[in-house]
Backbone of each chain as ProteinMPNN parsed JSONL, in Angstrom:
{"seq_chain_A": "MNAVFDWAAWFASLCFVIAMVCATARLFIGPNAQDRILALDTFYINAMLTLLMLGIRSDSTVYFDMALLIALFGFVSTIALAKFLLRGEVIEP", "coords_chain_A": {"N_chain_A": [[-1.062, -10.189, 17.983], [1.551, -10.979, 18.043], [1.37, -13.558, 17.215], [1.04, -13.308, 14.502], [3.533, -12.336, 13.8], [5.138, -14.521, 14.507], [4.147, -16.369, 12.715], [4.975, -15.197, 10.313], [7.733, -15.412, 10.647], [8.099, -18.184, 10.631], [7.173, -18.685, 8.052], [9.071, -17.321, 6.475], [11.355, -18.8, 7.126], [10.647, -21.264, 6.047], [10.514, -20.579, 3.34], [13.215, -19.989, 2.851], [14.347, -22.483, 3.262], [13.159, -23.96, 1.217], [14.236, -22.629, -0.962], [16.893, -23.345, -0.54], [16.705, -26.056, -1.089], [16.089, -25.966, -3.816], [18.475, -24.822, -4.753], [20.22, -26.872, -4.109], [19.311, -28.872, -5.815], [19.945, -27.69, -8.273], [22.656, -27.683, -7.943], [23.214, -30.38, -8.197], [22.198, -31.122, -10.739], [23.31, -29.317, -12.442], [24.52, -28.339, -15.607], [27.04, -27.252, -16.252], [30.235, -26.317, -14.776], [30.222, -23.734, -13.783], [27.554, -23.296, -13.273], [27.19, -24.919, -11.064], [28.801, -23.648, -9.195], [27.454, -21.235, -8.944], [25.084, -22.179, -7.843], [26.068, -23.052, -5.394], [26.792, -20.629, -4.272], [24.262, -19.354, -3.981], [23.241, -21.184, -2.186], [24.798, -20.874, 0.162], [24.164, -18.278, 0.867], [21.448, -18.555, 1.442], [21.61, -20.296, 3.591], [22.845, -18.656, 5.45], [20.803, -16.786, 5.814], [18.87, -18.42, 6.928], [20.056, -19.02, 9.362], [19.996, -16.456, 10.474], [17.265, -16.201, 10.747], [16.819, -18.119, 12.694], [18.086, -16.789, 14.767], [16.328, -14.636, 15.047], [13.976, -15.892, 15.864], [14.639, -17.229, 18.254], [15.711, -15.45, 20.951], [18.705, -14.818, 20.816], [22.124, -13.811, 20.44], [24.056, -15.338, 19.335], [23.773, -16.562, 16.923], [24.189, -14.598, 15.091], [26.966, -14.245, 14.847], [27.672, -16.672, 13.728], [26.362, -16.434, 11.282], [27.777, -14.329, 10.138], [30.289, -15.524, 9.888], [29.659, -17.549, 8.058], [29.025, -16.001, 5.823], [31.52, -14.799, 5.298], [33.282, -17.038, 4.777], [31.922, -18.271, 2.703], [32.027, -16.333, 0.701], [34.796, -16.256, 0.216], [35.254, -18.89, -0.673], [33.664, -19.012, -2.978], [34.869, -17.062, -4.578], [37.398, -18.217, -4.874], [36.776, -20.587, -6.291], [35.617, -19.554, -8.644], [37.748, -18.099, -9.653], [39.477, -20.17, -10.129], [38.148, -21.47, -12.219], [38.327, -19.463, -14.092], [41.058, -18.786, -14.531], [42.567, -21.087, -14.27], [44.243, -21.596, -12.146], [44.43, -20.808, -8.626], [45.994, -19.134, -6.874], [48.207, -17.175, -8.345], [51.582, -17.302, -9.538]], "CA_chain_A": [[-0.172, -9.634, 16.963], [2.771, -11.756, 18.022], [1.127, -14.771, 16.443], [1.295, -12.968, 13.1], [4.98, -12.255, 13.62], [5.668, -15.885, 14.523], [3.783, -16.993, 11.441], [5.847, -14.643, 9.278], [9.068, -15.969, 10.831], [8.08, -19.561, 10.125], [7.021, -18.637, 6.592], [10.355, -16.952, 5.88], [12.27, -19.94, 7.251], [10.238, -22.279, 5.07], [10.92, -20.109, 2.014], [14.66, -20.149, 2.701], [14.679, -23.905, 3.146], [12.78, -24.403, -0.129], [15.25, -22.09, -1.874], [18.084, -24.175, -0.392], [16.463, -27.317, -1.807], [16.234, -25.654, -5.237], [19.899, -24.644, -5.039], [20.866, -28.192, -4.076], [18.962, -29.563, -7.055], [20.754, -27.116, -9.353], [24.027, -28.129, -7.698], [23.41, -31.737, -8.693], [21.878, -31.298, -12.152], [23.848, -28.235, -13.254], [25.303, -28.926, -16.694], [28.418, -26.762, -16.28], [30.829, -26.08, -13.456], [29.831, -22.416, -13.268], [26.214, -23.458, -12.693], [27.314, -25.495, -9.715], [29.336, -22.618, -8.291], [26.358, -20.292, -8.69], [24.165, -22.834, -6.908], [26.715, -23.042, -4.071], [26.683, -19.251, -3.797], [22.89, -19.186, -3.502], [23.035, -22.062, -1.044], [25.329, -20.351, 1.428], [23.4, -17.087, 1.249], [20.215, -19.001, 2.086], [21.95, -20.847, 4.911], [23.07, -17.504, 6.324], [19.508, -16.19, 6.156], [18.193, -19.337, 7.849], [20.634, -18.799, 10.696], [19.467, -15.192, 10.991], [15.882, -16.443, 11.181], [16.926, -18.781, 13.999], [18.395, -15.746, 15.741], [15.135, -13.829, 15.298], [12.955, -16.657, 16.574], [15.098, -17.392, 19.635], [16.395, -14.174, 21.119], [20.108, -14.897, 21.196], [22.979, -13.156, 19.456], [25.114, -16.24, 18.914], [23.578, -16.906, 15.513], [24.715, -13.533, 14.246], [28.373, -14.511, 14.562], [27.745, -17.779, 12.777], [25.97, -15.931, 9.964], [28.895, -13.537, 9.607], [31.336, -16.462, 9.467], [29.235, -18.22, 6.834], [29.155, -15.047, 4.725], [32.942, -14.635, 4.974], [33.878, -18.22, 4.15], [31.257, -18.505, 1.423], [32.59, -15.413, -0.292], [36.154, -16.682, -0.142], [35.212, -20.13, -1.458], [33.134, -18.742, -4.306], [35.89, -16.346, -5.346], [38.462, -19.157, -5.233], [36.313, -21.504, -7.339], [35.442, -18.819, -9.898], [39.088, -17.786, -10.147], [40.049, -21.398, -10.693], [37.535, -21.683, -13.529], [38.693, -18.413, -15.031], [42.469, -18.713, -14.855], [43.235, -22.372, -14.22], [44.782, -21.788, -10.808], [43.837, -19.838, -7.722], [47.011, -18.148, -6.511], [49.152, -17.213, -9.459], [52.92, -16.884, -9.13]], "C_chain_A": [[1.136, -10.409, 16.897], [2.609, -13.055, 17.261], [1.399, -14.507, 14.969], [2.792, -12.91, 12.831], [5.623, -13.638, 13.619], [5.36, -16.608, 13.22], [4.689, -16.492, 10.323], [7.252, -15.217, 9.396], [9.13, -17.411, 10.325], [7.974, -19.59, 8.609], [8.348, -18.303, 5.916], [11.356, -18.099, 5.977], [11.941, -21.022, 6.234], [10.664, -21.878, 3.657], [12.424, -20.292, 1.816], [15.036, -21.606, 2.542], [14.302, -24.427, 1.763], [13.776, -23.877, -1.162], [16.549, -22.877, -1.764], [17.92, -25.499, -1.118], [16.614, -27.1, -3.312], [17.711, -25.499, -5.614], [20.621, -25.977, -5.014], [20.55, -28.985, -5.338], [19.77, -29.024, -8.222], [22.216, -27.517, -9.185], [24.253, -29.527, -8.252], [23.162, -31.854, -10.184], [22.521, -30.249, -13.031], [24.733, -28.754, -14.366], [26.761, -28.474, -16.692], [28.93, -26.561, -14.866], [30.402, -24.734, -12.903], [28.414, -22.422, -12.734], [26.298, -23.981, -11.27], [27.863, -24.469, -8.732], [28.27, -21.589, -7.96], [25.352, -20.882, -7.709], [24.752, -22.86, -5.5], [26.637, -21.658, -3.445], [25.285, -18.977, -3.225], [22.636, -20.0, -2.24], [23.585, -21.449, 0.237], [24.635, -19.067, 1.84], [22.106, -17.503, 1.952], [20.478, -19.617, 3.448], [22.195, -19.735, 5.913], [21.745, -16.883, 6.745], [18.723, -17.1, 7.091], [18.736, -19.202, 9.263], [20.144, -17.49, 11.299], [18.021, -15.358, 11.459], [15.86, -17.198, 12.508], [17.224, -17.76, 15.086], [17.208, -14.86, 16.036], [14.147, -14.603, 16.167], [13.353, -16.962, 18.009], [16.013, -16.227, 19.931], [17.801, -14.371, 21.666], [20.939, -14.288, 20.087], [24.1, -14.054, 18.978], [25.01, -16.511, 17.417], [24.111, -15.832, 14.583], [26.169, -13.787, 13.874], [28.527, -15.641, 13.567], [27.366, -17.323, 11.374], [27.086, -15.116, 9.332], [30.016, -14.448, 9.123], [30.952, -17.162, 8.173], [29.376, -17.29, 5.645], [30.613, -14.898, 4.3], [33.496, -15.839, 4.22], [33.219, -18.54, 2.815], [31.792, -17.594, 0.347], [33.965, -15.863, -0.735], [36.113, -17.93, -1.018], [34.677, -19.872, -2.857], [34.157, -18.021, -5.175], [36.989, -17.304, -5.781], [38.024, -20.081, -6.361], [36.157, -20.781, -8.674], [36.786, -18.443, -10.501], [39.749, -19.016, -10.741], [39.453, -21.69, -12.062], [38.061, -20.691, -14.546], [40.14, -18.528, -15.466], [43.177, -20.049, -14.804], [43.968, -22.627, -12.933], [44.361, -20.61, -9.949], [44.826, -18.735, -7.388], [48.105, -18.212, -7.557], [50.524, -16.725, -9.01], [53.281, -15.511, -9.707]], "O_chain_A": [[1.761, -10.495, 15.84], [3.576, -13.597, 16.726], [1.924, -15.37, 14.265], [3.269, -13.364, 11.791], [6.534, -13.906, 12.836], [6.185, -17.353, 12.69], [5.123, -17.275, 9.478], [7.901, -15.484, 8.385], [10.095, -17.806, 9.671], [8.607, -20.418, 7.954], [8.713, -18.916, 4.913], [12.114, -18.35, 5.04], [12.834, -21.621, 5.635], [11.116, -22.713, 2.875], [12.864, -20.702, 0.742], [15.941, -21.936, 1.777], [15.026, -25.241, 1.189], [14.123, -24.576, -2.114], [17.243, -23.067, -2.764], [18.875, -26.014, -1.698], [17.192, -27.935, -4.008], [18.146, -25.982, -6.659], [21.535, -26.201, -5.807], [21.412, -29.685, -5.871], [20.234, -29.79, -9.066], [22.936, -27.674, -10.171], [25.346, -29.84, -8.724], [23.856, -32.622, -10.85], [22.318, -30.263, -14.245], [25.633, -29.549, -14.095], [27.638, -29.24, -17.093], [28.177, -26.625, -13.894], [30.232, -24.588, -11.692], [28.089, -21.643, -11.838], [25.566, -23.536, -10.386], [27.445, -24.423, -7.575], [28.187, -21.12, -6.825], [24.83, -20.175, -6.847], [24.022, -22.708, -4.521], [26.441, -21.525, -2.237], [25.147, -18.438, -2.127], [21.914, -19.569, -1.341], [22.931, -21.491, 1.278], [24.522, -18.783, 3.032], [21.707, -16.885, 2.939], [19.664, -19.48, 4.362], [21.812, -19.84, 7.078], [21.579, -16.496, 7.902], [17.989, -16.617, 7.953], [17.987, -19.26, 10.238], [19.902, -17.415, 12.504], [17.601, -14.74, 12.437], [14.996, -16.955, 13.349], [16.687, -17.844, 16.191], [17.074, -14.369, 17.157], [13.553, -14.047, 17.091], [12.501, -16.957, 18.898], [17.003, -16.031, 19.227], [18.056, -14.119, 22.843], [20.516, -14.25, 18.931], [25.007, -13.592, 18.286], [26.019, -16.668, 16.73], [24.445, -16.107, 13.43], [26.567, -13.575, 12.728], [29.381, -15.598, 12.682], [27.963, -17.761, 10.391], [27.316, -15.202, 8.126], [30.626, -14.194, 8.084], [31.79, -17.356, 7.293], [29.796, -17.72, 4.571], [30.921, -14.872, 3.108], [34.103, -15.69, 3.16], [33.879, -19.025, 1.896], [31.992, -18.018, -0.792], [34.271, -15.855, -1.928], [36.853, -18.023, -1.998], [35.177, -20.446, -3.825], [34.301, -18.323, -6.36], [37.467, -17.231, -6.914], [38.794, -20.34, -7.286], [36.518, -21.323, -9.719], [36.95, -18.465, -11.721], [40.485, -18.929, -11.724], [40.168, -22.111, -12.972], [38.227, -21.022, -15.72], [40.435, -18.383, -16.652], [44.315, -20.14, -15.264], [44.295, -23.777, -12.639], [43.985, -19.554, -10.458], [44.546, -17.553, -7.587], [48.842, -19.195, -7.639], [50.613, -15.82, -8.179], [54.376, -15.007, -9.461]]}, "seq_chain_B": "MSDADLPLWVTIPGTFLLVTGGLLTLVAGIGLLRLPQFFMRMHPPTMGTTLGAGCVLIASMLTSSAMLGRPVIHELLITLFVVVTAPVTSMLLMRAGVYRSGARARLAPNDDAAGDRADEQSGTDRS", "coords_chain_B": {"N_chain_B": [[7.294, -19.383, 21.479], [9.745, -17.023, 22.459], [9.717, -14.297, 22.448], [7.585, -12.518, 23.771], [6.659, -10.01, 24.146], [6.83, -8.084, 22.076], [6.863, -4.815, 20.752], [4.458, -2.797, 18.925], [5.519, -1.28, 16.882], [7.58, -2.781, 16.012], [6.479, -5.176, 15.245], [4.734, -4.881, 13.009], [6.314, -3.718, 10.752], [8.29, -5.688, 10.849], [6.958, -8.114, 10.277], [6.059, -7.566, 7.673], [8.54, -7.193, 6.343], [9.747, -9.68, 6.714], [8.007, -11.447, 5.352], [8.199, -10.389, 2.774], [10.968, -10.679, 2.225], [11.227, -13.477, 2.405], [9.557, -14.322, 0.291], [10.862, -13.16, -1.914], [13.329, -14.496, -1.835], [12.48, -17.083, -2.213], [11.429, -16.947, -4.817], [13.805, -16.388, -6.111], [15.215, -18.801, -5.726], [13.565, -20.632, -7.099], [13.712, -19.562, -9.652], [16.426, -19.928, -10.164], [16.421, -22.665, -10.35], [14.785, -23.18, -12.567], [15.267, -21.676, -14.921], [16.517, -21.7, -18.313], [19.198, -21.246, -19.351], [22.681, -20.571, -18.589], [23.414, -17.86, -18.436], [20.985, -16.682, -18.1], [20.388, -17.73, -15.663], [22.045, -16.373, -13.993], [20.743, -14.123, -13.073], [18.438, -14.372, -11.101], [19.499, -15.198, -8.44], [20.951, -12.944, -7.626], [19.037, -11.064, -7.027], [17.766, -12.326, -4.832], [19.95, -12.324, -3.135], [20.651, -9.619, -2.634], [18.223, -8.002, -2.183], [16.441, -9.708, -0.752], [18.079, -10.602, 1.366], [18.639, -8.112, 2.46], [16.1, -7.282, 3.401], [15.598, -9.256, 5.398], [17.737, -8.78, 7.096], [17.233, -6.179, 7.996], [14.859, -6.659, 9.367], [15.829, -8.352, 11.359], [17.49, -6.585, 12.683], [15.594, -4.754, 13.73], [14.148, -6.478, 15.442], [16.06, -7.413, 17.313], [16.835, -5.004, 18.407], [14.481, -4.233, 19.694], [14.245, -6.275, 21.538], [16.513, -6.137, 23.164], [16.358, -3.578, 24.085], [17.922, -1.461, 23.354], [19.54, 0.349, 20.665], [20.577, -1.882, 18.177], [23.055, -2.494, 15.963], [24.514, -4.474, 14.764], [23.922, -5.997, 12.551], [24.269, -4.427, 10.376], [26.839, -4.867, 9.606], [26.879, -7.385, 8.313], [25.151, -6.699, 6.25], [26.604, -4.707, 4.89], [28.822, -6.226, 4.125], [27.67, -8.203, 2.451], [26.565, -6.602, 0.459], [28.841, -5.459, -0.606], [30.289, -7.696, -1.526], [28.671, -9.206, -3.26], [28.46, -8.146, -6.0], [31.112, -8.565, -6.83], [31.43, -11.347, -6.769], [29.453, -12.032, -8.662], [30.458, -10.827, -10.994], [32.898, -12.193, -11.361], [31.993, -14.822, -11.707], [30.44, -14.502, -13.98], [32.365, -13.753, -15.838], [33.888, -16.073, -15.85], [31.987, -17.813, -16.942], [31.606, -16.69, -19.517], [34.186, -16.98, -20.549], [34.543, -19.77, -20.491], [32.432, -20.722, -22.13], [33.072, -19.504, -24.562], [35.603, -20.614, -25.106], [34.902, -23.28, -25.32], [33.244, -23.272, -27.559], [35.074, -22.624, -29.511], [36.683, -24.852, -29.565], [35.245, -26.805, -30.844], [35.401, -28.918, -32.945], [37.048, -30.953, -31.902], [37.287, -33.901, -29.786], [35.574, -34.458, -26.622], [36.989, -34.894, -24.16], [39.72, -34.384, -24.688], [39.404, -31.793, -25.522], [38.57, -30.562, -23.158], [40.88, -30.817, -21.588], [42.799, -29.384, -23.08], [41.573, -26.958, -22.99], [41.726, -26.198, -20.267], [44.482, -26.061, -19.971], [45.212, -24.081, -21.768], [43.917, -22.019, -20.534], [45.528, -21.716, -18.319], [47.9, -20.845, -19.513], [47.203, -18.532, -20.679], [47.21, -16.423, -18.937]], "CA_chain_B": [[8.21, -18.299, 21.152], [10.183, -16.355, 23.671], [9.514, -12.852, 22.357], [6.157, -12.395, 24.016], [6.281, -8.614, 24.362], [7.338, -7.202, 21.035], [5.949, -3.692, 20.545], [3.76, -2.786, 17.634], [6.354, -0.683, 15.831], [8.469, -3.817, 15.489], [5.735, -6.308, 14.709], [4.17, -4.645, 11.68], [7.346, -3.752, 9.71], [8.996, -6.96, 10.87], [6.173, -9.097, 9.535], [6.096, -7.226, 6.254], [9.871, -7.432, 5.796], [10.039, -11.12, 6.682], [7.254, -12.085, 4.267], [8.769, -9.942, 1.501], [12.262, -11.311, 2.013], [11.027, -14.892, 2.135], [9.023, -14.522, -1.057], [11.907, -12.841, -2.894], [14.332, -15.555, -1.866], [11.86, -18.27, -2.814], [11.395, -16.72, -6.266], [15.182, -16.525, -6.594], [15.56, -20.219, -5.797], [12.819, -21.288, -8.176], [14.275, -19.098, -10.913], [17.705, -20.617, -10.354], [16.183, -24.054, -10.745], [13.959, -23.389, -13.748], [15.647, -20.967, -16.146], [17.185, -22.697, -19.169], [20.606, -21.042, -19.687], [23.492, -20.087, -17.465], [23.401, -16.397, -18.336], [19.703, -16.329, -17.489], [20.406, -18.155, -14.258], [22.802, -15.429, -13.174], [19.925, -13.011, -12.58], [17.592, -14.476, -9.892], [20.133, -15.212, -7.119], [21.386, -11.615, -7.205], [17.866, -10.45, -6.384], [17.62, -12.903, -3.503], [21.086, -11.979, -2.28], [20.645, -8.222, -2.188], [16.97, -7.48, -1.635], [15.923, -10.607, 0.273], [18.946, -10.544, 2.546], [18.463, -6.803, 3.078], [14.844, -7.294, 4.164], [15.729, -10.074, 6.601], [18.683, -8.151, 8.02], [16.566, -5.054, 8.659], [13.921, -7.23, 10.338], [16.621, -8.84, 12.494], [17.929, -5.408, 13.436], [14.442, -4.261, 14.499], [13.768, -7.409, 16.502], [17.039, -7.449, 18.408], [16.78, -3.717, 19.087], [13.33, -4.216, 20.6], [14.404, -7.23, 22.632], [17.555, -5.712, 24.088], [16.029, -2.273, 24.635], [18.837, -0.422, 22.88], [19.747, 0.137, 19.22], [21.556, -2.904, 17.816], [23.363, -2.329, 14.538], [25.486, -5.477, 14.314], [23.551, -6.569, 11.261], [24.796, -3.583, 9.295], [28.102, -5.465, 9.168], [26.562, -8.395, 7.299], [24.575, -6.009, 5.096], [27.707, -4.076, 4.158], [29.654, -7.26, 3.527], [26.95, -8.835, 1.339], [26.4, -5.628, -0.629], [30.133, -5.258, -1.262], [30.846, -8.885, -2.163], [27.808, -9.836, -4.271], [28.855, -7.826, -7.38], [32.41, -9.17, -7.158], [31.154, -12.747, -7.084], [28.701, -12.122, -9.916], [31.304, -10.502, -12.146], [33.862, -13.254, -11.605], [31.293, -15.986, -12.252], [30.035, -14.196, -15.353], [33.55, -13.817, -16.703], [34.226, -17.492, -16.009], [31.025, -18.392, -17.882], [31.909, -16.205, -20.866], [35.439, -17.589, -20.996], [34.374, -21.204, -20.735], [31.57, -20.968, -23.286], [33.809, -19.131, -25.76], [36.646, -21.593, -25.362], [34.295, -24.539, -25.738], [32.758, -23.138, -28.922], [36.224, -22.628, -30.421], [37.249, -26.191, -29.633], [34.126, -27.689, -31.164], [35.608, -30.147, -33.728], [37.75, -32.009, -31.168], [36.455, -34.674, -28.87], [35.284, -33.69, -25.415], [37.982, -34.989, -23.094], [40.908, -33.647, -25.098], [39.037, -30.379, -25.525], [38.578, -30.063, -21.792], [42.234, -30.699, -21.089], [43.443, -28.271, -23.769], [40.897, -25.762, -22.503], [42.282, -25.79, -18.986], [45.889, -25.679, -20.094], [45.303, -22.77, -22.398], [43.519, -21.045, -19.525], [46.694, -21.431, -17.487], [48.938, -20.106, -20.233], [46.69, -17.258, -21.167], [47.419, -15.361, -17.973]], "C_chain_B": [[8.526, -17.468, 22.377], [9.889, -14.859, 23.623], [8.024, -12.554, 22.512], [5.719, -10.945, 24.112], [6.912, -7.7, 23.33], [6.372, -6.048, 20.84], [5.42, -3.66, 19.115], [4.63, -2.211, 16.527], [7.415, -1.642, 15.336], [7.666, -4.867, 14.747], [5.273, -6.064, 13.279], [5.251, -4.564, 10.596], [8.121, -5.054, 9.678], [8.272, -8.033, 10.089], [6.237, -8.84, 8.039], [7.46, -7.555, 5.641], [10.193, -8.914, 5.721], [9.298, -11.799, 5.548], [7.83, -11.683, 2.915], [10.104, -10.623, 1.208], [12.143, -12.796, 1.715], [10.512, -15.144, 0.74], [10.077, -14.226, -2.118], [12.932, -13.957, -2.992], [13.77, -16.831, -2.472], [11.8, -18.138, -4.33], [12.786, -16.86, -6.865], [15.583, -17.991, -6.717], [14.851, -20.937, -6.919], [13.342, -20.862, -9.538], [15.62, -19.741, -11.2], [17.484, -22.046, -10.823], [15.587, -24.157, -12.145], [14.435, -22.715, -15.013], [16.577, -21.831, -16.996], [18.67, -22.485, -19.405], [21.365, -20.45, -18.514], [23.395, -18.578, -17.315], [22.039, -15.878, -17.91], [19.711, -16.653, -16.002], [21.239, -17.229, -13.384], [21.881, -14.424, -12.483], [19.191, -13.268, -11.264], [18.36, -14.507, -8.575], [20.652, -13.848, -6.679], [20.248, -10.863, -6.519], [17.682, -10.994, -4.969], [18.739, -12.49, -2.574], [20.967, -10.555, -1.761], [19.35, -7.853, -1.495], [16.41, -8.379, -0.532], [16.752, -10.575, 1.54], [18.818, -9.195, 3.237], [17.211, -6.733, 3.921], [15.014, -8.06, 5.471], [16.685, -9.428, 7.597], [18.066, -6.948, 8.717], [15.571, -5.569, 9.695], [14.655, -7.745, 11.568], [17.108, -7.691, 13.355], [16.801, -4.86, 14.307], [14.147, -5.168, 15.682], [14.763, -7.398, 17.648], [17.107, -6.113, 19.119], [15.634, -3.673, 20.085], [13.533, -5.149, 21.781], [15.445, -6.771, 23.642], [17.303, -4.319, 24.661], [16.985, -1.166, 24.249], [19.074, -0.656, 21.392], [20.87, -0.848, 18.942], [21.813, -2.794, 16.323], [24.434, -3.312, 14.092], [25.2, -5.934, 12.895], [23.974, -5.698, 10.098], [26.104, -4.135, 8.755], [27.849, -6.501, 8.071], [25.999, -7.725, 6.052], [25.662, -5.397, 4.23], [28.535, -5.132, 3.428], [28.972, -7.89, 2.314], [26.839, -7.875, 0.167], [27.725, -5.41, -1.355], [30.529, -6.486, -2.07], [29.972, -9.496, -3.241], [28.178, -9.425, -5.697], [30.176, -8.443, -7.789], [32.217, -10.628, -7.572], [30.452, -12.888, -8.429], [29.596, -11.835, -11.11], [32.313, -11.597, -12.416], [33.189, -14.481, -12.216], [30.889, -15.742, -13.691], [31.215, -14.251, -16.306], [34.0, -15.249, -16.904], [33.28, -18.159, -17.004], [31.3, -17.973, -19.306], [33.157, -16.873, -21.398], [35.24, -19.053, -21.345], [33.511, -21.476, -21.948], [32.292, -20.592, -24.573], [34.878, -20.134, -26.116], [36.051, -22.902, -25.863], [33.766, -24.457, -27.169], [33.91, -23.16, -29.918], [36.782, -24.023, -30.594], [36.225, -27.218, -30.079], [34.518, -28.958, -31.928], [36.314, -31.253, -32.976], [36.776, -32.83, -30.335], [36.455, -33.991, -27.51], [36.429, -33.714, -24.418], [39.241, -34.208, -23.45], [40.617, -32.147, -25.116], [39.059, -29.804, -24.13], [39.998, -29.858, -21.302], [42.963, -29.518, -21.748], [42.872, -26.942, -23.298], [41.531, -25.274, -21.204], [43.736, -25.366, -19.123], [46.034, -24.327, -20.77], [44.849, -21.681, -21.431], [44.681, -20.724, -18.593], [47.696, -20.548, -18.211], [48.489, -18.695, -20.577], [47.0, -16.119, -20.216], [48.723, -14.619, -18.27]], "O_chain_B": [[7.665, -17.241, 23.227], [9.82, -14.217, 24.671], [7.302, -12.364, 21.532], [4.52, -10.67, 24.155], [7.467, -6.657, 23.674], [5.164, -6.274, 20.769], [5.876, -4.392, 18.235], [4.501, -2.601, 15.366], [8.087, -1.359, 14.345], [8.119, -5.393, 13.731], [5.405, -6.943, 12.428], [5.138, -5.271, 9.595], [8.564, -5.489, 8.616], [8.888, -8.778, 9.326], [6.438, -9.756, 7.241], [7.533, -8.125, 4.553], [10.838, -9.363, 4.774], [9.87, -12.635, 4.848], [7.944, -12.513, 2.012], [10.346, -11.084, 0.093], [12.869, -13.322, 0.871], [10.965, -16.069, 0.066], [10.181, -14.948, -3.109], [13.358, -14.326, -4.087], [14.477, -17.571, -3.155], [12.083, -19.095, -5.051], [12.949, -17.374, -7.971], [16.218, -18.383, -7.697], [15.449, -21.756, -7.617], [13.416, -21.667, -10.466], [15.924, -20.065, -12.348], [18.272, -22.575, -11.607], [15.855, -25.13, -12.85], [14.045, -23.138, -16.102], [17.35, -22.618, -16.45], [19.373, -23.466, -19.647], [20.78, -19.906, -17.578], [23.304, -18.067, -16.199], [21.935, -14.758, -17.411], [19.118, -15.941, -15.192], [21.15, -17.294, -12.158], [22.215, -13.926, -11.408], [19.304, -12.441, -10.36], [17.899, -13.872, -7.625], [20.784, -13.606, -5.48], [20.465, -10.123, -5.558], [17.47, -10.234, -4.025], [18.527, -12.322, -1.373], [21.163, -10.312, -0.571], [19.367, -7.433, -0.338], [15.957, -7.886, 0.501], [16.216, -10.527, 2.647], [18.881, -9.123, 4.465], [17.234, -6.195, 5.027], [14.622, -7.575, 6.533], [16.473, -9.514, 8.807], [18.334, -6.71, 9.895], [15.445, -4.993, 10.776], [14.171, -7.597, 12.69], [17.143, -7.784, 14.582], [17.013, -4.54, 15.477], [13.923, -4.692, 16.795], [14.374, -7.375, 18.816], [17.404, -6.069, 20.313], [15.783, -3.146, 21.187], [13.066, -4.875, 22.887], [15.282, -6.987, 24.843], [17.962, -3.919, 25.621], [16.879, -0.05, 24.756], [18.829, -1.758, 20.903], [21.99, -0.668, 19.419], [20.904, -2.978, 15.513], [25.182, -3.034, 13.155], [26.118, -6.223, 12.128], [24.035, -6.164, 8.96], [26.449, -3.908, 7.596], [28.515, -6.498, 7.036], [26.319, -8.121, 4.932], [25.657, -5.539, 3.007], [28.901, -4.957, 2.265], [29.602, -8.091, 1.276], [27.0, -8.276, -0.985], [27.745, -5.201, -2.568], [31.048, -6.353, -3.179], [30.48, -10.245, -4.076], [28.212, -10.299, -6.563], [30.36, -8.807, -8.95], [32.759, -11.083, -8.579], [30.804, -13.748, -9.236], [29.509, -12.518, -12.13], [32.574, -11.914, -13.576], [33.733, -15.108, -13.125], [30.974, -16.639, -14.53], [31.096, -14.728, -17.434], [34.445, -15.615, -17.992], [33.711, -18.976, -17.817], [31.239, -18.798, -20.217], [33.199, -17.288, -22.556], [35.717, -19.521, -22.379], [33.821, -22.375, -22.729], [32.147, -21.285, -25.58], [35.052, -20.475, -27.286], [36.628, -23.559, -26.729], [33.823, -25.436, -27.912], [33.757, -23.65, -31.037], [37.304, -24.352, -31.66], [36.333, -28.391, -29.721], [34.002, -30.022, -31.586], [36.196, -32.413, -33.371], [35.601, -32.489, -30.203], [37.23, -33.066, -27.267], [36.806, -32.671, -23.883], [39.771, -33.463, -22.626], [41.475, -31.334, -24.771], [39.515, -28.678, -23.929], [40.299, -28.844, -20.671], [43.652, -28.751, -21.076], [43.579, -25.938, -23.215], [41.835, -24.091, -21.056], [44.175, -24.42, -18.469], [46.883, -23.522, -20.386], [45.334, -20.551, -21.494], [44.81, -19.591, -18.128], [48.272, -19.629, -17.628], [49.305, -17.789, -20.744], [47.05, -14.963, -20.636], [49.075, -13.679, -17.557]]}, "name": "protein", "num_of_chains": 2, "seq": "MNAVFDWAAWFASLCFVIAMVCATARLFIGPNAQDRILALDTFYINAMLTLLMLGIRSDSTVYFDMALLIALFGFVSTIALAKFLLRGEVIEPMSDADLPLWVTIPGTFLLVTGGLLTLVAGIGLLRLPQFFMRMHPPTMGTTLGAGCVLIASMLTSSAMLGRPVIHELLITLFVVVTAPVTSMLLMRAGVYRSGARARLAPNDDAAGDRADEQSGTDRS"}
């Protein structure tokens, strides 16, 4: 039964990596700036999930902290970029 | 693999949740790559962000609880954070897309470079 679980873990990791490749392709070919920001958003969410899969496959809790940090910084960067597109500057006087 | 003694109540839901989350995230990535317009492309990553990440986080919670022998709810922190921040990100990106497409359609007769510069400056003044 553990072989099935290992297979599922590898399958999920492969799916996240393929989704990261798709997001990278959209990041390069995206026609507008908002497409690229959306691709970056998807990319960091998939990177966070890949780190969580690493934490599941090797029983350590270090990867959880890294995933939390990636979620925090990705949210801040996406908000800053979207605000820059929307208003022309990030921190308004 | 190091987890050689996972009990059955972790293995069956864990496998199901991992396969479901992986497939949802894969569909989200393919949809992000293949849909033709920006406002269509907004939809698939939200599915992967909420439902796929939720599945994987619940599976991670089950696995670490079984491995450590006590209930581990650290992953609820990431779940809460992702659930709170995903709508904020989506709404800001959608508003940026609406603003940029509307401004670009209004500035249609000008050439592109001057239109871009006027677009950004008017975005600064508009606040």
